[in-house]
N, CA, C and O atoms as a MOPAC input file, in Angstrom:
PM7 MOZYME 1SCF
protein

 N      0.87400 1    -0.86800 1    -0.12800 1
 C      0.19500 1     0.08400 1    -0.02700 1
 C      1.18200 1     1.46000 1    -0.02700 1
 O      2.19800 1     1.62400 1     0.64800 1
 N      0.41700 1     2.62900 1    -1.23500 1
 C      1.47400 1     3.31100 1    -0.58400 1
 C      0.48500 1     4.73300 1    -0.46400 1
 O     -0.16400 1     5.35000 1    -1.30900 1
 N      0.70800 1     4.93400 1     1.03400 1
 C     -0.09200 1     6.42600 1     1.43800 1
 C      0.55800 1     7.88800 1     1.26900 1
 O      1.67200 1     8.30200 1     1.59100 1
 N     -0.13300 1     8.29000 1     0.87700 1
 C      0.44500 1    10.06900 1     0.54700 1
 C     -0.23400 1    11.15700 1     1.78000 1
 O     -1.40200 1    11.22300 1     2.16300 1
 N      0.73900 1    11.80400 1     2.14000 1
 C      0.52800 1    12.89200 1     3.27800 1
 C      0.71800 1    14.31700 1     2.33300 1
 O      1.42600 1    14.23300 1     1.33000 1
 N      0.20300 1    15.35400 1     2.60600 1
 C      0.02000 1    16.82500 1     2.19000 1
 C      1.22800 1    16.80200 1     3.49400 1
 O      1.23200 1    16.14600 1     4.53500 1
 N      2.21300 1    17.79300 1     2.96000 1
 C      2.73000 1    18.53400 1     4.31400 1
 C      3.10100 1    19.31900 1     4.30400 1
 O      3.49000 1    19.68800 1     3.19500 1
 N      3.35300 1    20.41400 1     5.66100 1
 C      3.61300 1    21.63700 1     5.65000 1
 C      4.92100 1    21.97500 1     6.69000 1
 O      4.43400 1    22.42800 1     7.72500 1
 N      6.07100 1    21.93100 1     6.76600 1
 C      6.43900 1    22.43400 1     8.35600 1
 C      6.74800 1    21.34900 1     8.95000 1
 O      7.69300 1    21.55500 1     9.71200 1
 N      6.24400 1    19.82300 1     8.96700 1
 C      6.60200 1    18.68900 1     9.64900 1
 C      5.13700 1    18.86500 1    10.32600 1
 O      4.89700 1    18.61300 1    11.50700 1
 N      4.22100 1    19.33000 1     9.39600 1
 C      2.74500 1    19.16200 1    10.21700 1
 C      1.74700 1    18.75300 1     8.59000 1
 O      1.96800 1    18.92200 1     7.39100 1
 N      0.57100 1    18.13300 1     9.43400 1
 C     -0.31000 1    17.61200 1     7.86100 1
 C     -0.68700 1    19.37400 1     7.39000 1
 O     -0.79100 1    20.26700 1     8.23100 1
 N     -0.84000 1    19.57500 1     5.98000 1
 C     -1.03700 1    20.46400 1     5.20800 1
 C     -2.09900 1    20.81500 1     5.44700 1
 O     -2.86600 1    19.89700 1     5.15700 1
 N     -2.92200 1    22.13500 1     6.04600 1
 C     -4.04600 1    22.68800 1     6.15400 1
 C     -5.62600 1    22.45400 1     5.30700 1
 O     -6.78100 1    22.20400 1     5.65100 1
 N     -4.76200 1    22.74400 1     3.79200 1
 C     -5.74800 1    22.68200 1     2.84000 1
 C     -4.80200 1    22.22100 1     1.29300 1
 O     -4.09000 1    22.88800 1     0.54200 1
 N     -5.28800 1    20.53900 1     1.30400 1
 C     -4.71200 1    19.62400 1     0.55000 1
 C     -5.01600 1    20.49000 1    -1.04600 1
 O     -3.96300 1    20.54000 1    -1.68100 1
 N     -5.95000 1    21.01700 1    -1.63800 1
 C     -5.60900 1    21.46700 1    -2.72100 1
 C     -5.31600 1    22.57700 1    -3.18600 1
 O     -5.74900 1    23.18500 1    -4.16500 1
 N     -4.24600 1    22.91900 1    -2.13300 1
 C     -3.17800 1    24.10100 1    -2.52600 1
 C     -1.43400 1    23.40400 1    -2.00900 1
 O     -0.27800 1    23.63400 1    -2.36400 1
 N     -1.96100 1    22.67200 1    -1.21500 1
 C     -0.52300 1    21.99200 1    -0.69000 1
 C      0.24900 1    21.64000 1    -1.71800 1
 O     -0.23600 1    21.06700 1    -2.69400 1
 N      1.83300 1    22.00700 1    -1.60700 1
 C      2.66500 1    22.03800 1    -2.47900 1
 C      3.73000 1    20.30500 1    -2.07800 1
 O      4.28000 1    19.58100 1    -2.90800 1
 N      3.69700 1    20.19100 1    -1.06200 1
 C      4.66400 1    18.74100 1    -0.68000 1
 C      3.79900 1    17.52700 1    -0.23600 1
 O      2.86800 1    17.60800 1     0.56500 1
 N      4.22000 1    16.39400 1    -0.85200 1
 C      3.63300 1    14.96800 1    -0.56500 1
 C      5.13000 1    14.41600 1     0.58700 1
 O      6.30000 1    14.79700 1     0.58900 1
 N      4.43400 1    13.43800 1     1.41900 1
 C      5.19600 1    12.65900 1     1.92600 1
 C      4.52600 1    11.12900 1     0.98400 1
 O      3.34500 1    10.97100 1     0.67400 1
 N      5.45300 1    10.34800 1     0.74700 1
 C      4.70900 1     8.92600 1     0.03500 1
 C      5.80400 1     8.01000 1     0.81200 1
 O      7.02700 1     7.97200 1     0.68300 1
 N      4.78900 1     7.16900 1     1.80300 1
 C      5.01200 1     6.39300 1     2.25300 1
 C      4.21700 1     4.87800 1     1.61700 1
 O      3.07900 1     4.72000 1     1.17600 1
 N      5.27000 1     3.97600 1     1.78300 1
 C      5.08500 1     2.64800 1     0.86100 1
 C      5.29700 1     1.79400 1     2.30500 1
 O      6.38900 1     1.81600 1     2.87200 1
 N      4.15400 1     1.04500 1     2.84100 1
 C      3.41400 1    -0.09000 1     3.62900 1
 C      3.32000 1    -1.21000 1     3.43100 1
 O      2.68100 1    -1.48700 1     2.41600 1
 N      3.86500 1    -2.37000 1     4.23700 1
 C      3.90700 1    -3.15100 1     3.91700 1
 C      3.83600 1    -4.16400 1     5.40800 1
 O      4.64500 1    -4.05300 1     6.32900 1
 N      2.57900 1    -5.22800 1     5.37900 1
 C      2.01600 1    -5.43200 1     6.57700 1
 C      2.00500 1    -4.82800 1     7.54900 1
 O      2.17900 1    -5.38600 1     8.63200 1
 N      1.76300 1    -3.30400 1     7.42000 1
 C      1.26000 1    -2.76900 1     8.37700 1
 C      2.81900 1    -1.56700 1     9.32800 1
 O      2.99400 1    -0.93500 1    10.37000 1
 N      3.70400 1    -1.99600 1     7.77800 1
 C      4.85500 1    -1.20900 1     8.14600 1
 C      5.41400 1    -0.56200 1     7.58400 1
 O      5.25500 1    -0.98200 1     6.43800 1
 N      6.22600 1     0.51400 1     7.52900 1
 C      6.65100 1     1.16400 1     6.64300 1
 C      8.18800 1     1.01000 1     5.97700 1
 O      9.27700 1     1.22200 1     6.51000 1
 N      7.98000 1     0.71700 1     5.08600 1
 C      9.21900 1     0.25800 1     4.39800 1
 C     10.09700 1     1.35400 1     3.59900 1
 O     11.30600 1     1.19900 1     3.42500 1
 N      9.32700 1     2.56000 1     3.09300 1
 C     10.10000 1     3.44600 1     1.97000 1
 C      9.26500 1     4.59800 1     2.59800 1
 O      8.26900 1     4.57800 1     3.32100 1
 N     10.12500 1     5.76400 1     1.99900 1
 C      9.74700 1     6.67600 1     2.33300 1
 C     10.33000 1     7.83200 1     1.04900 1
 O     11.50400 1     7.73100 1     0.69200 1
 N      9.65100 1     8.63300 1     0.57200 1
 C      9.52400 1    10.05400 1    -0.61300 1
 C      9.00700 1    10.93200 1    -0.28500 1
 O      7.92500 1    10.86500 1     0.29900 1
 N      9.69100 1    12.18100 1    -0.59000 1
 C      9.19600 1    13.21100 1    -0.44500 1
 C      8.91400 1    13.94200 1    -1.90600 1
 O      9.72400 1    13.37400 1    -2.63800 1
 N      8.46400 1    14.53900 1    -2.40900 1
 C      8.19800 1    15.53300 1    -3.64200 1
 C      7.66800 1    16.90800 1    -3.67500 1
 O      7.46800 1    17.53200 1    -2.63300 1
 N      7.49600 1    17.27200 1    -4.54500 1
 C      6.60700 1    18.62400 1    -4.93200 1
 C      5.50700 1    18.10800 1    -5.90700 1
 O      5.80500 1    17.53800 1    -6.95700 1
 N      4.03500 1    18.36500 1    -5.45900 1
 C      2.96600 1    18.42700 1    -6.39200 1
 C      2.70200 1    19.37700 1    -7.07500 1
 O      2.28400 1    20.41300 1    -6.55600 1
 N      2.96300 1    19.20200 1    -9.00800 1
 C      2.99900 1    19.99300 1   -10.09100 1
 C      1.12400 1    20.69800 1   -10.22600 1
 O      0.91900 1    21.87700 1   -10.51600 1
 N      0.07700 1    19.77400 1    -9.97300 1
 C     -1.38600 1    20.02700 1   -10.51500 1
 C     -1.64400 1    21.04200 1    -9.73600 1
 O     -0.97700 1    21.18200 1    -8.71100 1
 N     -2.50100 1    21.80400 1   -10.01400 1
 C     -3.55500 1    22.42300 1    -9.06400 1
 C     -5.43800 1    22.04500 1    -9.18400 1
 O     -6.44400 1    21.92500 1    -8.48400 1
 N     -4.99700 1    21.98900 1   -10.49000 1
 C     -6.67900 1    21.47500 1   -11.34700 1
 C     -7.25900 1    20.34900 1   -10.32200 1
 O     -6.37700 1    19.83100 1    -9.63700 1
 N     -8.20500 1    20.01000 1   -10.15700 1
 C     -8.74400 1    19.09700 1    -9.34700 1
 C     -8.24600 1    17.78300 1    -9.59400 1
 O     -7.52200 1    17.00500 1    -8.97200 1
 N     -9.00500 1    17.76000 1   -10.96900 1
 C     -8.15500 1    16.47600 1   -11.72800 1
 C     -7.11500 1    15.95700 1   -12.01700 1
 O     -6.72100 1    14.81300 1   -11.78700 1
 N     -6.49300 1    17.04700 1   -12.69200 1
 C     -5.12400 1    16.56900 1   -12.81900 1
 C     -4.59600 1    16.21100 1   -11.54900 1
 O     -4.36700 1    15.00500 1   -11.46300 1
 N     -4.29600 1    16.96800 1   -10.40100 1
 C     -4.01200 1    16.68700 1    -8.65100 1
 C     -4.38100 1    15.35500 1    -8.94800 1
 O     -3.44900 1    14.67800 1    -9.38100 1
 N     -5.68700 1    14.67000 1    -8.81900 1
 C     -6.16000 1    13.26200 1    -8.90600 1
 C     -5.48400 1    12.80500 1    -9.79800 1
 O     -4.60900 1    12.34500 1    -9.06500 1
 N     -5.09100 1    12.49000 1   -10.99300 1
 C     -4.11700 1    12.02400 1   -11.98800 1
 C     -2.83500 1    11.56000 1   -11.63800 1
 O     -2.26900 1    10.47300 1   -11.75500 1
 N     -2.48100 1    12.79100 1   -11.12400 1
 C     -1.25600 1    12.68100 1   -10.50800 1
 C     -0.65500 1    11.91800 1    -9.24800 1
 O      0.52900 1    11.67400 1    -9.01500 1
 N     -2.01200 1    11.54200 1    -8.34700 1
 C     -1.32900 1    11.02500 1    -7.15700 1
 C     -1.48100 1     9.58200 1    -7.56700 1
 O     -0.85300 1     8.67500 1    -7.02100 1
 N     -2.82100 1     9.30600 1    -9.09900 1
 C     -3.08100 1     7.85600 1    -9.30000 1
 C     -1.81600 1     7.42100 1   -10.21400 1
 O     -1.49300 1     6.27800 1   -10.53900 1
 N     -1.34400 1     8.34500 1   -10.45800 1
 C      0.36800 1     7.92300 1   -11.35600 1
 C      0.91900 1     7.47300 1   -10.85800 1
 O      1.27600 1     6.39500 1   -11.33300 1
 N      1.47500 1     7.85700 1    -9.50700 1
 C      2.41300 1     7.77400 1    -8.51700 1
 C      1.95000 1     6.47400 1    -7.48000 1
 O      2.57700 1     6.22400 1    -6.45100 1
 N      0.78000 1     5.71200 1    -7.91700 1
 C      0.03000 1     4.99000 1    -7.13100 1
 C     -0.15200 1     4.93800 1    -5.94200 1
 O      0.32200 1     3.92300 1    -5.43100 1
 N     -0.90500 1     5.96700 1    -4.92400 1
 C     -1.28800 1     6.28200 1    -4.41100 1
 C     -2.85200 1     5.61600 1    -3.72800 1
 O     -4.00100 1     5.80800 1    -4.12400 1
 N     -2.38500 1     4.84800 1    -2.65800 1
 C     -3.72800 1     3.80400 1    -2.53900 1
 C     -4.52900 1     5.00600 1    -1.38000 1
 O     -5.75300 1     5.04800 1    -1.25500 1
 N     -3.68200 1     5.81700 1    -0.69700 1
 C     -4.12700 1     6.04700 1     0.40100 1
 C     -3.91000 1     7.40300 1     0.64100 1
 O     -2.70700 1     7.63500 1     0.76200 1
 N     -4.73700 1     8.54500 1     0.77400 1
 C     -4.13800 1    10.21000 1     0.91500 1
 C     -4.85300 1    10.67100 1     2.50500 1
 O     -5.98800 1    10.45300 1     2.92900 1
 N     -3.83700 1    11.29100 1     3.06800 1
 C     -4.68200 1    11.49600 1     4.47700 1
 C     -3.99000 1    12.87500 1     4.14100 1
 O     -2.81800 1    12.91300 1     3.76700 1
 N     -4.73500 1    13.96100 1     4.28400 1
 C     -4.27800 1    15.52200 1     4.07500 1
 C     -5.86600 1    16.17500 1     4.87400 1
 O     -6.94400 1    15.64100 1     5.13800 1
 N     -5.14100 1    18.00600 1     5.11400 1
 C     -6.30400 1    18.69700 1     6.23300 1
 C     -7.56400 1    18.70800 1     5.11500 1
 O     -8.00200 1    17.73800 1     4.49700 1
 N     -8.05800 1    20.26200 1     5.04400 1
 C     -9.10900 1    20.44900 1     4.30300 1
 C     -9.16500 1    19.95400 1     3.02500 1
 O     -8.07000 1    19.92200 1     2.46100 1
 N    -10.18200 1    19.52400 1     2.34400 1
 C    -10.15800 1    19.19800 1     0.58500 1
 C    -11.41700 1    19.44400 1     0.20600 1
 O    -12.45800 1    19.07800 1     0.75000 1
 N    -11.18800 1    20.38000 1    -1.20300 1
 C    -12.91200 1    20.90500 1    -1.48000 1
 C    -13.42400 1    19.58400 1    -2.04800 1
 O    -12.59700 1    18.71300 1    -2.31600 1
 N    -14.71600 1    19.37100 1    -2.25000 1
 C    -15.39200 1    18.67800 1    -2.32100 1
 C    -15.19700 1    18.18100 1    -3.72900 1
 O    -15.41700 1    16.98000 1    -3.89000 1
 N    -14.85100 1    18.83100 1    -4.70000 1
 C    -14.34500 1    18.54100 1    -5.92300 1
 C    -13.25000 1    17.80200 1    -6.46800 1
 O    -13.06600 1    17.11000 1    -7.46900 1
 N    -12.38300 1    18.28700 1    -5.18600 1
 C    -11.07600 1    17.50900 1    -5.46400 1
 C    -11.15300 1    15.90900 1    -4.56600 1
 O    -10.70400 1    14.82500 1    -4.93800 1
 N    -11.77900 1    16.19800 1    -3.47900 1
 C    -12.20000 1    15.12100 1    -2.86600 1
 C    -13.14100 1    13.96900 1    -4.01100 1
 O    -12.64700 1    12.84600 1    -3.91300 1
 N    -14.11400 1    13.99500 1    -4.83900 1
 C    -14.46100 1    13.38600 1    -6.15900 1
 C    -13.86500 1    12.86200 1    -6.63200 1
 O    -13.96100 1    11.64900 1    -6.81700 1
 N    -12.58700 1    13.94500 1    -7.20000 1
 C    -12.06500 1    13.38500 1    -8.50700 1
 C    -10.88200 1    12.46000 1    -7.64600 1
 O    -10.34500 1    11.64900 1    -8.40100 1
 N    -10.47500 1    12.42100 1    -6.54000 1
 C     -9.78800 1    11.03300 1    -5.89300 1
 C    -10.13000 1    10.06600 1    -5.39300 1
 O     -9.49600 1     9.03400 1    -5.17100 1
 N    -11.61900 1    10.45000 1    -5.08500 1
 C    -11.91500 1     9.04200 1    -4.80300 1
 C    -12.72700 1     8.41300 1    -6.07600 1
 O    -13.26000 1     7.30800 1    -5.97500 1
 N    -12.79900 1     9.30300 1    -7.46800 1
 C    -12.99000 1     7.94400 1    -8.71900 1
 C    -12.18500 1     7.73500 1    -9.36200 1
 O    -12.35900 1     7.04500 1   -10.36700 1
 N    -10.46500 1     8.46900 1    -8.89500 1
 C     -9.14200 1     7.76600 1    -9.25100 1
 C     -9.10000 1     6.45300 1    -8.38500 1
 O     -8.27900 1     5.63000 1    -8.78900 1
 N     -9.71000 1     6.15400 1    -7.45000 1
 C     -9.90700 1     4.75900 1    -6.59500 1
 C     -8.52500 1     5.12400 1    -5.06700 1
 O     -7.61100 1     4.47400 1    -4.55900 1
 N     -8.93200 1     6.06000 1    -4.92700 1
 C     -7.58100 1     6.50100 1    -3.73200 1
 C     -8.47400 1     7.18000 1    -2.51900 1
 O     -8.93800 1     8.31000 1    -2.67000 1
 N     -8.67800 1     6.45400 1    -1.35500 1
 C     -9.24300 1     6.75500 1    -0.14100 1
 C     -8.96900 1     7.90500 1     0.32400 1
 O     -7.75800 1     8.11600 1     0.40000 1
 N     -9.80400 1     8.94600 1     0.75300 1
 C     -9.20000 1     9.90600 1     1.32800 1
 C     -9.63700 1    10.19900 1     2.64500 1
 O    -10.82900 1    10.34100 1     2.91800 1
 N     -8.44900 1    10.32400 1     3.71700 1
 C     -8.90400 1    10.59200 1     5.36700 1
 C     -8.97600 1    12.02200 1     4.61500 1
 O     -8.29600 1    12.14800 1     3.59700 1
 N     -9.74700 1    13.08100 1     5.05300 1
 C     -9.49600 1    14.51000 1     5.01500 1
 C     -9.76600 1    14.81400 1     6.54700 1
 O    -10.03000 1    14.11100 1     7.52300 1
 N     -9.51100 1    16.69600 1     6.24900 1
 C     -9.36800 1    17.30600 1     7.47400 1
 C     -8.75800 1    16.95900 1     8.64400 1
 O     -9.52900 1    16.78400 1     9.58800 1
 N     -7.74800 1    16.83000 1     8.82400 1
 C     -6.74700 1    16.18600 1     9.50100 1
 C     -5.75300 1    17.01400 1     9.94600 1
 O     -5.41600 1    17.87000 1     9.12900 1
 N     -5.03200 1    17.01800 1    11.27500 1
 C     -4.53000 1    18.47700 1    11.46900 1
 C     -3.68400 1    17.21200 1    12.58900 1
 O     -3.97500 1    16.18600 1    13.20300 1
 N     -2.32300 1    18.23100 1    12.30300 1
 C     -1.01100 1    17.54200 1    13.57300 1
 C     -0.39400 1    17.15600 1    13.28300 1
 O     -0.61100 1    16.62800 1    12.19200 1
 N      1.16800 1    16.95300 1    13.93700 1
 C      2.62800 1    16.44600 1    13.34700 1
 C      2.52200 1    14.95400 1    12.85600 1
 O      2.09600 1    13.87200 1    13.26200 1
 N      3.35900 1    15.68500 1    11.37800 1
 C      2.99500 1    14.48900 1    10.72000 1
 C      3.60500 1    13.16100 1    11.22900 1
 O      3.38000 1    12.19100 1    10.50600 1
 N      4.01900 1    13.03800 1    11.86200 1
 C      5.10500 1    11.50300 1    12.67700 1
 C      3.69900 1    10.89100 1    13.05200 1
 O      3.25600 1     9.84600 1    12.57300 1
 N      2.91600 1    11.87500 1    14.19100 1
 C      2.06500 1    11.24400 1    15.04500 1
 C      0.41400 1    10.61700 1    14.41500 1
 O     -0.46500 1     9.81100 1    14.72400 1
 N      0.81000 1    11.79100 1    13.17200 1
 C     -0.63400 1    11.18700 1    12.31800 1
 C     -0.11600 1    10.09900 1    11.26500 1
 O     -0.95500 1     9.62900 1    10.49600 1
 N      0.92200 1     9.76200 1    11.19900 1
 C      1.65300 1     8.36700 1    10.48500 1
 C      1.31200 1     7.54500 1    11.47100 1
 O      0.47100 1     6.65700 1    11.33200 1
 N      1.95600 1     7.78700 1    12.56600 1
 C      1.88000 1     6.42100 1    13.85700 1
 C      0.43900 1     5.82800 1    13.95500 1
 O      0.21400 1     4.62600 1    14.10100 1
 N     -0.74600 1     7.04100 1    13.83600 1
 C     -2.00300 1     6.59600 1    14.11900 1
 C     -2.65200 1     5.66600 1    13.15100 1
 O     -3.27900 1     4.61000 1    13.22800 1
 N     -2.19500 1     6.59900 1    12.06500 1
 C     -2.92300 1     5.77400 1    10.44900 1
 C     -2.08300 1     4.00800 1    10.66500 1
 O     -2.66700 1     2.92900 1    10.56900 1
 N     -0.82000 1     4.20000 1    10.92300 1
 C     -0.32800 1     2.70000 1    11.05100 1
 C     -0.85200 1     1.73000 1    12.03400 1
 O     -0.87300 1     0.51300 1    11.85200 1
 N     -1.31800 1     2.41100 1    13.20000 1
 C     -1.76200 1     1.75600 1    14.20100 1
 C     -3.33200 1     1.17100 1    14.15700 1
 O     -3.88600 1     0.30300 1    14.83000 1
 N     -3.88400 1     2.17700 1    12.88000 1
 C     -5.39700 1     1.75800 1    12.77800 1
 C     -6.10200 1     2.96700 1    13.65200 1
 O     -7.30600 1     3.05500 1    13.41200 1
 N     -5.80500 1     3.53400 1    14.22800 1
 C     -6.37200 1     4.57200 1    15.47400 1
 C     -7.23800 1     5.96700 1    14.71400 1
 O     -7.95400 1     6.73500 1    15.35700 1
 N     -6.98900 1     6.06600 1    13.28000 1
 C     -6.96500 1     7.42900 1    12.55600 1
 C     -8.36900 1     7.33300 1    11.60300 1
 O     -8.68500 1     6.52700 1    10.72800 1
 N     -8.97200 1     8.35300 1    12.08600 1
 C    -10.46400 1     8.41200 1    11.83500 1
 C    -10.17200 1     9.37900 1    10.61700 1
 O     -9.20900 1     9.97100 1    10.12900 1
 N    -11.22400 1     9.25300 1    10.44400 1
 C    -11.20000 1    10.86300 1     9.09300 1
 C    -11.50600 1    12.35300 1     9.95000 1
 O    -12.39000 1    12.45900 1    10.80100 1
 N    -10.70400 1    13.31400 1     9.58700 1
 C    -11.41300 1    13.97500 1    10.73900 1
 C    -12.63600 1    15.12300 1    10.60100 1
 O    -12.73900 1    16.10600 1    11.33400 1
 N    -13.55800 1    14.76500 1     9.47100 1
 C    -14.73600 1    14.86800 1    10.10700 1
 C    -15.76100 1    14.37900 1    10.96200 1
 O    -16.83700 1    14.90700 1    11.24100 1
 N    -15.16900 1    13.05600 1    11.42300 1
 C    -15.93300 1    12.47900 1    12.40600 1
 C    -16.16600 1    13.13200 1    13.86200 1
 O    -16.83700 1    12.61600 1    14.75600 1
 N    -15.41300 1    14.49000 1    13.93900 1
 C    -15.45500 1    15.82000 1    14.87700 1
 C    -16.53200 1    15.91600 1    15.08400 1
 O    -17.02900 1    15.96400 1    16.20900 1
 N    -17.48300 1    15.99500 1    13.38200 1
 C    -18.67100 1    16.41800 1    13.48700 1
 C    -19.72900 1    15.52800 1    13.80000 1
 O    -20.81600 1    15.87500 1    13.33700 1
 N    -19.71300 1    14.26900 1    14.58700 1
 C    -20.53300 1    13.24600 1    14.38400 1
 C    -21.08900 1    13.69700 1    15.78000 1
 O    -20.22600 1    13.98500 1    16.61000 1
 N    -22.20300 1    13.78500 1    16.10400 1
 C    -22.91000 1    14.22800 1    16.99400 1
 C    -23.10300 1    12.95400 1    17.90900 1
 O    -23.17400 1    13.20300 1    19.11200 1
 N    -23.22100 1    11.34700 1    17.45200 1
 C    -23.36900 1     9.98900 1    17.92000 1
 C    -22.95700 1     9.35800 1    18.97800 1
 O    -23.52100 1     8.61700 1    19.78400 1
 N    -21.06300 1    10.06300 1    18.78200 1
 C    -20.56500 1     9.46700 1    19.90100 1
 C    -19.68300 1     8.61300 1    18.67700 1
 O    -18.59700 1     8.42300 1    19.22500 1
 N    -19.62200 1     8.11500 1    17.54200 1
 C    -19.51300 1     6.90000 1    17.01100 1
 C    -18.30400 1     7.10400 1    15.86500 1
 O    -18.65700 1     7.60500 1    14.79800 1
 N    -16.75600 1     6.70300 1    16.05500 1
 C    -16.27000 1     7.07100 1    15.15800 1
 C    -15.76200 1     6.10900 1    14.09800 1
 O    -15.30400 1     4.99700 1    14.36500 1
 N    -15.87100 1     6.59600 1    12.92900 1
 C    -16.00500 1     5.64500 1    11.59800 1
 C    -14.05400 1     4.99200 1    11.65900 1
 O    -13.79900 1     4.00000 1    10.97600 1
 N    -13.06400 1     5.55300 1    12.37000 1
 C    -12.17600 1     5.10700 1    12.46000 1
 C    -11.59400 1     4.29800 1    11.13800 1
 O    -12.28000 1     4.49600 1    10.13500 1
 N    -10.46500 1     3.43100 1    10.95100 1
 C     -9.60700 1     2.80300 1     9.38800 1
 C    -10.05500 1     2.00800 1     8.89500 1
 O     -9.88800 1     1.82000 1     7.69000 1
 N    -11.30000 1     0.72100 1    10.17600 1
 C    -11.57600 1    -0.14000 1     9.43700 1
 C    -13.36800 1     0.38300 1     9.16300 1
 O    -14.36000 1    -0.34000 1     9.07200 1
 N    -13.30500 1     1.24900 1     9.11900 1
 C    -15.32000 1     1.11900 1     8.78500 1
 C    -14.88000 1     1.01400 1     7.05500 1
 O    -13.79100 1     1.11800 1     6.49100 1
 N    -16.30600 1     0.75600 1     6.53200 1
 C    -16.51300 1     0.80600 1     5.71900 1
 C    -17.01000 1     1.80300 1     4.43600 1
 O    -16.76500 1     1.87100 1     3.23100 1
 N    -17.69300 1     2.39400 1     5.22300 1
 C    -18.12500 1     4.00200 1     4.78400 1
 C    -17.72900 1     5.24100 1     6.17300 1
 O    -18.04500 1     5.20700 1     7.36200 1
 N    -16.80600 1     6.40600 1     5.27000 1
 C    -16.70900 1     6.91700 1     6.64200 1
 C    -18.09200 1     7.89800 1     6.58100 1
 O    -18.47700 1     8.21000 1     5.45400 1
 N    -18.79800 1     8.36100 1     7.67000 1
 C    -19.84300 1     8.96700 1     8.44700 1
 C    -19.20300 1    10.26500 1     8.65100 1
 O    -18.14800 1    10.57000 1     9.20800 1
 N    -20.51900 1    11.27300 1     7.79200 1
 C    -20.34400 1    12.59700 1     7.10300 1
 C    -21.71500 1    13.27700 1     7.86800 1
 O    -22.82400 1    12.75600 1     7.98000 1
 N    -21.27400 1    14.59300 1     8.34800 1
 C    -22.25900 1    15.55900 1     8.40300 1
 C    -23.80000 1    15.29600 1     7.67300 1
 O    -23.59200 1    14.59800 1     6.68000 1
 N    -24.73300 1    15.49100 1     7.75500 1
 C    -25.71700 1    15.58200 1     6.44100 1
 C    -25.80800 1    16.58900 1     5.57500 1
 O    -26.43100 1    16.43700 1     4.52500 1
 N    -25.03400 1    18.08000 1     5.97700 1
 C    -24.58600 1    18.56400 1     4.71500 1
 C    -23.67900 1    18.41100 1     4.22100 1
 O    -23.52300 1    19.01400 1     3.15900 1
 N    -22.69400 1    17.60600 1     4.67500 1
 C    -21.93700 1    17.42000 1     3.91700 1
 C    -22.45200 1    16.32900 1     2.58000 1
 O    -22.15500 1    16.60500 1     1.41800 1
 N    -22.99100 1    15.48500 1     2.82200 1
 C    -24.19600 1    14.25400 1     2.45800 1
 C    -24.95200 1    15.25300 1     0.64700 1
 O    -25.06700 1    14.92200 1    -0.53300 1
 N    -25.21300 1    16.30800 1     1.34200 1
 C    -26.45400 1    17.01400 1     0.32000 1
 C    -25.38600 1    18.10100 1    -1.07400 1
 O    -25.65200 1    18.62000 1    -2.15800 1
 N    -23.75400 1    17.93700 1     0.10200 1
 C    -23.16300 1    18.42300 1    -1.16200 1
 C    -22.47900 1    20.10300 1    -0.55000 1
 O    -21.84800 1    20.95500 1    -1.17500 1
 N    -22.86100 1    20.07900 1     0.66600 1
 C    -22.98400 1    21.39200 1     1.13700 1
 C    -21.82300 1    21.71700 1     2.03400 1
 O    -21.68800 1    20.78900 1     2.83200 1
 N    -21.07600 1    22.50800 1     2.19400 1
 C    -20.27600 1    22.52100 1     3.51800 1
 C    -20.43000 1    23.59000 1     4.91200 1
 O    -21.00100 1    24.67500 1     5.02000 1
 N    -19.77700 1    22.89400 1     5.74300 1
 C    -20.53100 1    23.97100 1     6.79900 1
 C    -19.62600 1    24.92500 1     6.87600 1
 O    -19.83000 1    25.91400 1     7.57900 1

C-alpha cells in the first residue's frame, strides 16, 4: 500500500487543494518500508487526482479538501482521510496503528468514530447534500 500525506513544516498541510509537498510512504504488513518526499505539480482537481493515481497512491491523509477534488480522488480509486491536523509523525503512527478516523468524524454527534476499519466514513448531513459547513 502507498500512503500520501500533504505536509507543511512537519505538520499535515491545512488545505490539500493548494498543498505543494507530498510525503509518500510505502507500507507492507502494517509497517513503513520506504519514504519519499516530492513536490506536487498540478492544482486543477482532476489533474491533481491523476498525479496521485500515477504515483500509485492508495490512501491520502490530508487537511481540508474541496468536494470537487475529493470526488476526483475517490474516482481515481484513492481513499481519502480528510480534515486532519497535527504533527506528521503522529498522524502517520495513528494511521499505521489503525487509530486514525476521518477528521469529519468530530462533527458526528452520535459519539461513534468511523476509524480506519469502517466501510463508509460517516459524514455530517450537510456534507451528504453537497453543502459545506
